[in-house]
Phi, psi and omega in degrees: 000144180286158173283168176299317184294325175296324174296315176303313179301320180300314177296319175301311181301312183307313185285337180288351178288339188239132178266330188273135179286335170308317179293319179297316177303319177297321175297314179300320177297316179301317178299317178300317181298329184280339184290123183302142183294140178282131175306137184304332180293345184263349181276072184247163177301326187287333179272355181284136178270119173286148176102354185261138173294317174270174179272128175230133177243140173233126180244132181235142179230141173251112179226138173055035179078007181234155172266130182243132182235145170238145179206156172205158174222156176271005174240125189306314180297316178301319181294321172302314178298318176301318177306316177298310182302315178294324177308321185281316190262343187296132174076025176254160175285159174301323178293328176292317183297315184294320185272005181277126171272110182284085186261349182292336181298312177290315186293334177269355177091004181300313184306328176266350182256000179262146174293157182303323181290320177291325180295320179297323181288323176292321177294326178297313178306309180295320178299320181296309181300319178292322178297311178306316180297315181295319181292316178295323175305305181300314176305313185291324178294329179291322188295000000 
């Protein structure tokens, strides 16, 4: 399995092929279209991410010392952003998630090309993923 930094570099390399932001948005949408649909049973109020303009659900499972994520949004660009974030964090240990400098967003230029509301929503998703990592780490240390 690739390290988190290898996955981030892979994403940066993919986006570096495109100069035009319309092309980059098309790549984000492709990633969103490839994200598996979230089972309806997980589309619950507990799984909704607050702070997002569109509706975003994040389902988290902890198995074999790793966190596994599923997510969905009713907005196609957001779904693509979720796909990229999950590509980095899915199947990682809490320590890996907590210790990650999520640099790919800035390096591909997303931070300056997203609307403030979309940026806030994406940050809310990342904060929630980190929160789960901290919570599961604390739970495992008690066990």
